[in-house]
N, C-alpha and C positions, 0 to 999 in steps of 0.2 A: 121383028123376029130377032131373038138373041143370036149373037155370033159365037159359035162354038169352035174352038181350035184344039186339035190333038197335038200334044207335044211329048216326045219320048226323051227320057233322060236316065242317066245311071247315077246311083248314089251308093257310097260305101258307108254302111252303118256298122259300128262296132257293138257287139253284144256286151252285156255287163261282165260276163266271164272274161272276154278279151281285154276289156279295160282294166279289170282287177289284175289279170296276169301281167299286163304291161306295167302297171304301177309297182307290183312286187318285184318284177325283173330289174328295174332300175335302182332299187334300194340297195345300198351297201349293207354289209352284214349286221353292224350294230343297229342301224335303222330298221332292218328286217326283224331283229329280235324284239324291238320295242313295238313294232306293228303287230307281231304275233301276240304279245302280251295284251295289247289294247283289244285285239279281236277276241281273245279269250275272256276278257272282262265283259265285253258287249254281247257275246253269243254263248249262252249256256250249253248249246249243243256241240261245242268244240271242246276237246280235251287234249292235254299233252300226252304223248306216248313215248315210251323208252325206245332206245335204239335196238334194232333187231340184228342178230348175227347172221347175215346172209352174204352170199357171194355169187358173182356171175363169172363163168369161165369164158374162154374164147369162142365157144359154140353158142353162147348167149343163154344157156340154161341156168336157172336160178336154183339155189339150194339154201336152206336155212333151218332154224329150229321150228319155225311155224310157217305153214304154207298159206295161211290166210293173209290176204292183202288188205292193209288198212289204208284209208284215203290219206294221201300226203305223207306216207311213211318214208323214212330214209332221207330227210331233207339234207342232213350234213354227214351222212354215214357212207357215202360212196367214194371210192378211190379209183381213179382211172390210171391204169398202168400201161406204159409203152415200153417194149423191150426191143433193143437193137441187136440183131444177129451179128452185125459188124458195124464199123464206124461210118459207113456211108450214109449220107443223108438222102431221104427220098426226094424224088423230083417234085416240083411245086404242085403239079396237077395229077400226080400219080396216086392211085388208091392203094392202100396196103392190102396185101393178100397173104394168106397163111403160107402158101407154097413159095413165096418169093423171098430171095435173099436180100439183106440190106434194107429192110423196111421195118416199120413199127408194128407191134402186135398189141392188141387192145384186150385188157382184162379188167375186171372190177373186183376189189377186195375191200371188205368193210371192217377190217381189223382196226380198233380204235387207235388213234395216234396221239402221242403225248408231247410232240415237239411243236405244238402250236403256240403262238404268242399270246400271252395274257395281258390285257390292258388294265391299268389302274386309273380310275377317274380322279382328277385333281381339280382344285378350284380354278376358275377361269382367271385371266389377267384382271378383268374388271373387279371380280370378287376380292382378289388379293389387294388391289389398290384401295378399294373401299374399306376393307378391314384395317389396313394400315392407317388410313385417314381417320377412322373412328377412334383411334388411340391418341390422337392429338387433342390437346385441351381446347384449342381455338376452333375446333370443328364440331358443329352441332348438327341437328337433323336437317336443317335447311341447307347447310353446306354440303352434306352428304348427297342430298337430292341434286344439287348443282353439279357436284362431281360425277354422279351417275349419268347425268345428261351429257356432260362433256365427254366422258369415256365412251358413251354410246354413239357419239358422232365421229369417232376417230376412223380414219380410213385404214387400209391394209398395211400401211407403213407407219402408222401411229401419228399422222398429221391431223390437225383440226383445220380442215379446209374451209368450213363454214364459219361465218362471223358469229360474234357474241349474240346478235339478235336472233339467230336460229336457235341457240341454246335457250335464250329467254322465252321464245315462243314455245319450245318444247316443254319447258317447266310449267308454263301457263296452261298449255293444252293437256298435258299428261298428268300433272299433279295439282293444278289449280294454284300454283305458287307464283306470285309476281315479285320479281327481284330487280334490283338496280344493276346496271352494267358494271359498276365498280365492285359489287359483291361477286359477280361471276369472274371478273378479272382477278380478284384476290384469290379465289379458289384455283383458278387456272395457273396463277403464278406458283402456287404450292405444288400442284400436280407436275408442272414442268420440271421441278427441281427434286422430285422424288426419284426413287430407284425403279426403273432405269431413267436416267436424266435425259431430257430432251423430248419427252412425250407431250403430245397436244400442242405442238408449236405449228406455225403456219408455213415454214419454209426450212430448207436445209441450212441456210445461213443462220437462222435463229436457233436451230437445234445445236449447231456447233458453238455458237456464242454462249448458250446456256451451259453446255458441258465445260467450255473453257473457263467460264466464270466460277463454276464449282471447283474445278481443278486449282484455280488461283486461290480460292478461299481456303483450300485444304493445304496447299504447299507454299502459299505466299506469292505475291506478284514480283516477277523479275523482268528484266529487259526483254527476254524472248517472248514472254507472255504478253507484254504490252504491244510488241510488234505483231504478234499473231492476232490479237484483238483488232488492231488497226487494219490489218490485212483483210479480215473478215468484214469489218465495218465499212471500209471505204474502197477496197479493191477486190471484192469478191468475184466479180465477173472476170477480171484479169487473172485471178488466181485459178479459176476453173479452166480457163483456156491456156494456161501455162505461159502467160505473157510475162515471164520473169524479168527480162531486161527492162521492160516498161515499169514494172513495180519497183525495181531497184533504183531506177532513175527518179521516179516520182516520190518515193519514200525516203530517198537519200540515205540508203543503208548499204552495207557491204554484202556481197553474195553469201558469205558464211552466216551472216545474221538472218538472211532470208531462208537459207537452208535450215537453220535451227528452228525458225518459226514454222516452216512447213512440216518439219518432223513432229512438232508438238501438235499441229492440227491433224496430221495423219494418224496420230495415236487416238484421236477421238472416234466415236462410234456413230457413223451416219445412219445406221439402221438398228437402233436399240430395241425396237418393237418386234423385230423378227423372231428373237429368241423367246418372246413371251406370248405372242398372239395365238399360238395353236397348242399351248400346253394343256388345255382342257380337252383337246380332241386327239384321237389316236388312230393311226392307220392299222386296221385289222385286216390282214390278208384273207381273201376269200378262197385262195388256193395255196397249197404248199407243194412245190415241185422239188423232187430229190432225184439224184442220179447215183445209184449204188450198184456195183457189180454188173455194169452194163445195162441196167434197167432204169428207164426214165419214168418216174411216177408222179402223177398229179393227184392231189387229194383235196376234196372240198373240206373247208374248215369245219370240223365237227366238235369244236370246243364246247359248244352249248348243248349239243345233242337235242336241240329243240325240233320237234316235229308235231304235227297235229293230226287228229282223226275225228270223225263224226261219232259222237257219243251214242250208245244204244239206249241210254236211260230214258229218252223221251219218245222212242219209236212206238211204244205201246199206247201212248197218248192218242195217236192218230187212229188206232183201232178201237179205242174205248168210246162207245156211243154215249156214255153219260157225261163226257167232257163237253162243255159248251163250245159252240161253233167258233166263237171269237178266240178261245184259247187254242183250238186246233189250227186256226188260221195263223196265229202267232208262231206256233211250233213249226208249221209247214214253211213259213217264211224263213225262220231261223235255220231250219234243216237245209233248205236250198242254199242259203248263204254259206252254211258250214261246208257243204259239198263243194261249192264254188271256190271257197278259200283254200280248202285242202288240195283241190285239183290245181289251183294256181301256184301253190307252194311246190307241188311236184313238177309242174311245167317249168317253173323257174329253175329248179335243180337240173332238169333235163337239158334246158337251153344252155345253162352255164357249163355243163359237162361237154356239150357239143362244141362250144366256143373254145374251151381250153384244149379239147381234142384237136381242133383245127390249128390252133396256135402252136401247139407242141409239134405238129407235123411240119408246119411252115418254118418255125423258128427252132428246129431241133438242135442245130449247132450252137445256137445261143445258150440254150439250157444246159448243154453238155460242156461247151468250151468257154462261154462268157460273152459279155456285151460286144466285144470286138467282132463277133460273128453274126451280128444282127443283119438281116437282109431286108430289102425293101418289101413292104407288104401293104396292101390296101384292104379296107373293110369289105370291099366287093369280093375279094378273093376268099375271105373267111365266110362270107354269106353264101357263095357258091359251094364251098366245101361242106358247110354244115347244113345247107338246105333251108336256111332262114332268110328273110328279107333284110335289106340293108338297115332299116330303122330298128329292127329287133337286135341286130348286132351292135348298133350304136348304143342302145339302152343297156345291153348286156355288159359292155366294157366300161360304161360310164361309172366312175367312182369305185371300180373293182380293182383289187391288187392281188399280185401273186408273189409269194415269198420263194426265192431261189437261193442257192448257195452263193450267189454273187450279189445278193441284196434283195430288197423288196421293190417291185416295179408296178406302176399302174399299167393296166392292160393296154391303155392307149399308147404306151411307150413303144409297143411292138409294131405300131402302124406308122410308116413313114414312106416318103418318096425315095428315089434312088438315082444313082448315076452308074455308068458303065466304065470299068477300068480298061487299060490298054490290053489286058489279058482276056477281056470279054466277060469278066465277072461283075455281077450286080452288087453295088455297094450302097448301103443306107446313108441318107443324108446326115443321120445322127453320127455315124462314124466319121464322115467328112468334117463335121463340126468339131468332133473330138480331136481330129488332127490339127485343125485350126487353133483350137484352144492350147494344145501342146506347143505349137509353133510360137504363139504369142507369149506364152509363159516363159519360153526359153530364149526369147529375143534379147538383144542388148538394149536396155532401156534408153541409152543415149542415141541409139540408131535403130528405132523401131521399124518393123517390116511393113512395107506398103502393101496395098491390096494386090498390085501387080507382082510383087515379089512372093507373096503368099500363094498366088495362083501358080507361079513358076515352081515353087517348092512342092505343091500338090502334084503338078505335072511330073516332077521327078519321081513321085511315088506311083505314077501310072494313072493319076486321076486328072482328067482334062475337064476343067470348068472355067468359065469366063471370069474376068475380073469383077464384073458387076454381080455375078453370082456369089463370089467371095465376099463382096461388100454387103450383099443381102444377108448372108449367113452371119457375118460379123455383127451386123445391126441387130439381128434376131437374138444373138448371144449377149447383146449389150456391151460389146467391146468397142471402145472409142477408136477413131481414126488414128493413124500413126502420129500425126502432129500433136494430138492430145495425149498420146501415151509417152511422148518424149520427156525425158528428165535431164536437166542440165547439171545436176550435181552427181 
């Protein structure tokens, strides 16, 4: 007799609508625009709509030129406004009320804004390098393929960490080109000495040596340049760890000669790739926050005025009995998809507005007075305030930016832990790190501040944190220990 067992379990299954809404929510503005264009190409039942002039007052009533609601309308056309009756900041968990003094009042105004940033797309770093290479007489089609494979394997700092065999394998797999290692090395040598110099090297020492070589070729080799080259070639580890006395003794040079060589090395660029790596990508703020006449206003970026609605052109197809069943099925599927997409666009807009609403209430003083007023904030707080779950808030802030009068900030910037001052005020860890940076920048380079001394200086400001916490923050900021910051000249 078969053995039957009953088992009870719970499963959370997301609908297609939920999955689509989640995907659109985490897209930055530029990616969202591309996704909308792609959807318009694939679905004939979707169409672009123009922005409507409508507004929502504090009572929540809507008004506009047209009372009909289109699916997904107003994607970029909403402006959230908060007005402070005085300069007091609302309590963290306090809900704004119309009758209460010193709180924020919420209205919506869809007047088009002209102060949004416009981005201009430029060639990527790889495209510029390949174009410059193509102008060289010694570079042919095979060399360009090699160069493309090399540039495609660079890391975020412009280093070629993988060996030449990885480049050779990539050429064979992706292009069917079999080349000798010496051919790759020849192209690599050219790339390393192009502008910016020191790209596609394997280490910092090699990068500095390449730049030093080019400087010597341009200005001629002198005694200082020779010492600098020997310093990088044979005493690089001692140089990095500031073992100057050891270097002077082993190289048998005078302190002033070492000082001159170090100055020449310090003039080189250890990160030439940083300036070029993101020139093809632009930060497009999703929100613009302004503070004028006591009014704090947040606007969704409406520069594109892109929104979608379901077209009525195909609705009669479903009612026409002469249309084949297969065609009707196709139209019905596209119609459902169009409704889901338009609804997901509107849901994204609603979620983002709720998130910026909560952020402006929690970080009101930041938007009014500047980054020094940043307060500790967790995503859980915003989730509770907005009514969304934690994962939704995480997707909503990922890759999103807000433009303020103090600069453009990623939404993640507003979330940080904190500490309590002697006065009982909560202080963001970002502010503590800012104090540490200012202290290190102002220190005497011949007598750098130890972690203990930094902790004492913070305590003098009313901030009590342990020395190990100072060391942790310093390491996160990539500030060396005091011994390595010391200069003998």
